[in-house]
C-alpha positions in Angstrom: -70.6 11.8 206.7 -67.8 13.4 205.1 -67.1 16.9 205.9 -65.3 18.6 203.0 -66.2 22.1 202.6 -64.2 24.8 200.4 -62.4 25.9 203.4 -61.1 22.3 204.1 -60.4 21.8 200.5 -58.1 25.3 200.3 -56.4 24.2 203.7 -55.4 20.7 202.2 -54.8 22.0 199.2 -52.4 25.0 200.3 -50.4 22.6 202.4 -49.8 20.1 200.0 -48.8 23.0 197.5 -46.4 24.4 200.3 -44.8 21.1 201.0 -44.1 19.4 197.8 -45.4 22.3 194.8 -48.3 20.1 193.7 -51.1 22.4 193.0 -54.9 21.4 192.7 -57.0 23.9 191.1 -60.7 24.0 191.7 -61.5 22.2 189.0 -59.6 19.2 190.1 -61.3 19.2 193.6 -63.3 15.9 193.0 -60.1 14.2 192.0 -58.4 15.7 195.1 -61.0 14.5 197.8 -61.3 11.0 196.1 -58.0 10.5 197.1 -57.7 12.6 200.4 -60.6 10.4 201.3 -58.8 7.2 200.9 -56.4 8.3 203.4 -58.8 9.5 205.6 -61.0 6.7 205.9 -57.9 4.5 207.1 -57.5 7.0 210.0 -61.2 6.6 210.8 -61.2 10.7 209.9 -64.1 12.1 208.3 -63.6 15.7 208.8 -61.3 17.5 206.2 -60.3 20.2 208.8 -59.5 17.4 211.5 -57.4 15.7 208.8 -55.5 18.9 208.1 -54.7 19.0 211.8 -53.3 15.5 211.6 -51.0 16.4 208.7 -49.7 19.5 210.4 -49.1 17.5 213.7 -47.1 14.8 212.4 -43.6 15.9 212.5 -42.5 12.7 210.9 -44.6 13.5 207.8 -45.5 10.1 207.6 -48.8 10.8 206.8 -47.8 13.6 204.2 -45.8 10.9 202.2 -48.8 8.4 202.3 -50.9 11.1 201.0 -48.5 12.5 198.3 -48.5 8.7 197.2 -52.2 8.6 196.4 -51.9 12.0 195.0 -49.0 11.4 192.5 -49.9 7.9 191.1 -49.6 8.4 187.4 -49.3 6.0 184.5 -46.2 5.9 182.2 -44.5 3.6 179.8 -41.3 2.8 178.2 -40.0 4.7 174.9 -42.8 7.5 175.5 -42.8 10.2 173.1 -40.8 8.7 170.4 -40.1 12.0 168.6 -38.5 13.5 171.7 -36.4 10.0 172.0 -35.3 10.2 168.6 -34.2 13.9 169.2 -31.8 12.6 172.0 -30.7 9.8 170.1 -29.9 11.3 166.8 -28.9 14.7 167.6 -28.5 15.6 171.3 -26.5 12.7 172.1 -24.1 12.9 169.4 -23.5 16.4 169.8 -22.8 15.8 173.3 -20.3 13.2 172.5 -18.4 15.0 170.3 -18.0 18.2 172.5 -17.0 16.0 175.5 -14.3 13.9 173.6 -13.1 17.6 172.4 -13.0 18.4 176.1 -11.4 15.4 177.5 -14.5 14.9 179.4 -15.5 11.2 179.7 -18.4 11.9 182.2 -22.2 11.7 181.0 -24.7 12.7 183.6 -28.5 12.3 182.9 -31.3 13.2 185.6 -34.9 12.1 185.1 -37.1 14.4 187.5 -40.3 12.9 188.4 -39.5 9.3 187.1 -42.7 7.6 188.5 -42.3 3.9 188.1 -38.9 4.2 186.2 -39.7 3.4 182.6 -38.0 6.7 181.6 -34.8 6.4 183.2 -34.6 2.8 182.2 -35.5 3.7 178.5 -32.6 6.4 178.6 -30.2 3.2 179.8 -31.3 1.4 176.9 -30.8 3.8 174.2 -27.2 4.7 175.7 -26.4 0.7 175.9 -27.7 0.7 172.3 -26.4 4.0 170.9 -23.2 4.7 172.8 -19.9 3.8 171.1 -17.3 2.1 173.4 -19.7 2.8 176.3 -17.3 1.4 178.6 -15.1 4.3 178.3 -17.6 6.6 179.7 -18.6 7.1 183.1 -22.2 7.4 183.3 -24.7 8.3 185.7 -28.4 8.2 185.2 -30.5 9.1 188.3 -34.2 8.9 188.6 -36.0 10.8 191.6 -39.8 10.6 192.1 -41.8 12.4 195.2 -43.6 8.9 195.4 -42.1 6.4 197.6 -44.1 3.5 196.4 -43.3 4.4 192.9 -39.7 4.6 193.4 -39.5 1.0 195.1 -41.3 -0.2 191.8 -38.6 1.3 189.8 -36.0 -0.3 191.8 -37.4 -3.6 191.4 -37.7 -3.4 187.6 -40.9 -5.5 186.9 -43.7 -4.3 184.7 -47.1 -5.1 183.2 -47.1 -5.5 179.5 -48.9 -2.3 179.0 -46.0 -0.4 180.3 -44.1 -1.9 177.1 -46.9 -1.0 174.8 -44.4 1.4 172.6 -41.3 -0.7 173.3 -39.7 -1.7 170.1 -39.4 -5.6 169.7 -35.6 -5.7 169.6 -35.5 -4.0 173.0 -38.2 -5.9 174.5 -36.4 -9.3 173.4 -32.9 -8.1 174.4 -33.6 -6.3 178.1 -37.0 -8.1 179.3 -37.4 -11.7 180.6 -41.2 -12.8 180.4 -42.8 -13.9 183.9 -46.2 -14.8 183.1 -47.9 -11.4 182.4 -45.1 -9.3 183.8 -41.6 -8.3 182.3 -38.6 -8.2 184.4 -35.9 -5.7 183.2 -32.4 -7.2 183.0 -29.9 -6.2 185.3 -27.4 -4.7 182.7 -30.0 -1.8 182.3 -31.3 -1.8 186.1 -27.5 -1.4 187.1 -27.2 1.9 185.0 -29.8 3.7 187.0 -29.9 4.9 190.5 -33.4 5.8 192.1 -34.2 8.0 195.2 -37.1 9.8 196.9 -36.9 13.4 195.7 -38.9 16.3 196.3 -38.1 19.1 193.5 -39.1 21.9 195.9 -36.3 20.7 198.5 -33.4 22.6 198.1 -31.3 19.6 199.8 -32.6 16.9 197.4 -31.6 19.3 194.1 -27.7 19.8 195.8 -27.2 16.1 195.6 -27.4 17.0 191.7 -24.7 18.9 190.0 -23.1 19.4 186.5 -26.3 17.5 184.9 -25.9 17.2 181.3 -29.5 16.7 180.3 -32.7 16.7 182.6 -36.0 14.8 181.5 -38.8 16.5 183.2 -41.8 15.2 181.1 -45.6 15.8 182.3 -44.3 17.2 185.7 -44.6 20.8 185.5 -48.4 20.5 184.4 -49.2 19.7 188.3 -47.5 22.8 189.4 -48.5 26.6 189.7 -46.5 29.2 188.0 -44.9 29.9 191.2 -43.6 26.3 191.9 -42.8 25.9 188.2 -40.3 28.9 188.3 -38.4 27.7 191.3 -38.1 24.0 189.7 -36.7 25.5 186.4 -34.4 27.8 188.2 -33.0 24.9 190.2 -32.7 22.7 187.2 -30.4 25.7 185.5 -28.2 26.0 188.7 -27.8 22.1 188.6 -27.0 21.7 184.9 -23.9 21.8 183.1 -23.4 24.4 180.7 -24.7 23.4 177.1 -27.1 21.0 178.8 -30.5 20.2 177.6 -33.7 20.2 179.3 -36.7 18.0 177.7 -40.4 18.8 179.0 -43.5 16.6 178.1 -44.9 17.5 174.9 -47.5 19.8 175.7 -45.6 21.7 178.5 -43.3 24.9 177.8 -41.5 27.6 179.7 -43.7 30.4 178.2 -44.3 33.1 180.6 -42.4 30.8 183.2 -39.0 31.5 182.5 -36.4 32.7 179.9 -32.9 31.4 181.5 -33.3 28.5 178.9 -32.6 28.8 175.2 -35.5 27.3 173.0 -34.0 25.2 170.4 -35.7 23.7 167.5 -34.3 20.2 166.5 -35.4 18.0 163.7 -37.5 15.8 165.7 -38.5 18.0 168.8 -38.3 21.3 170.7 -36.1 21.3 173.4 -34.5 23.8 176.1 -30.7 24.5 176.3 -28.6 26.1 178.5 -26.1 28.3 176.9 
C-alpha cells in the first residue's frame, strides 16, 4: 500500500524545488506521484516520507538525479516553433553578424538551456551551417545543457525516431540525416558543432561556465518553475549574456511580472527579449 499523504507530497515537492528549481503545483500531484512511485518501487519503498529520508541522506545525490530524470522527461522535436526560428534566421542572426563584423569580433556563442534530447541546439547548428556566410571564418560555440542525465546522453548519441523530425524540412532531412531502420542518425558535421553537458540552471557553478553568450534559447522550461525560480534563472541569463544579446523563450512564456531587466522586442516573426 502506497503511503502518499499531503505532507509527504509537500516534503518531496519542496525538496525537488530546493535542488532543481522545478516546482509542482498541487494540481500536478498525480503526475508527480506516478513518477516518484516508479523510483520508490525500485527501492522497495512504499512510504513517501521514507523516500524523502532516502533522498536527504544520499550525499552522492545519485537517487536525486534518477528522480529528476523521470520528472523531466519531455518530448521535443527539430525545428520547433518555426516563426521564432525564422526570426532568428532572418532578423537576429543577420543583425548579429553585421555588428560583430563591424567590431572585428569573430566569436558567436549560443546556449540552449534545457535542451532535452538535443533537437533544439542541433537545429541551431543546421541553421548556422546553411545560413552563415563563410562559416569557417567564425569561431562558433553551441552549448546544450539539461538537468536530465539520460536526455543529455541521448543528445550526444544523435539518433532520433522519425517523430522528432516531423517538422524538419525535407532538404535538411536529406542533407543532414542518415536513415537507419525507423531511426535517423544525425551527421557528424552537425554533431561536432554542439557540446552537451548536464547542467542545473539553479546552480551558480554551472552557469559560471557560460559567459558573453550572444543568444540564449530557453524554450518551454520556465513553465516548470515558480516565480522565485524564474527570477533567479533570468538574472543568471542576464549576467552570462553579452551586451546586445537575445533571449528566446517558448511561445507561451513571458517575463511579465517576473523581471524587467530584458527589453521586449517585436520582430517580424516573433517576440524576443534583448539585453541593451
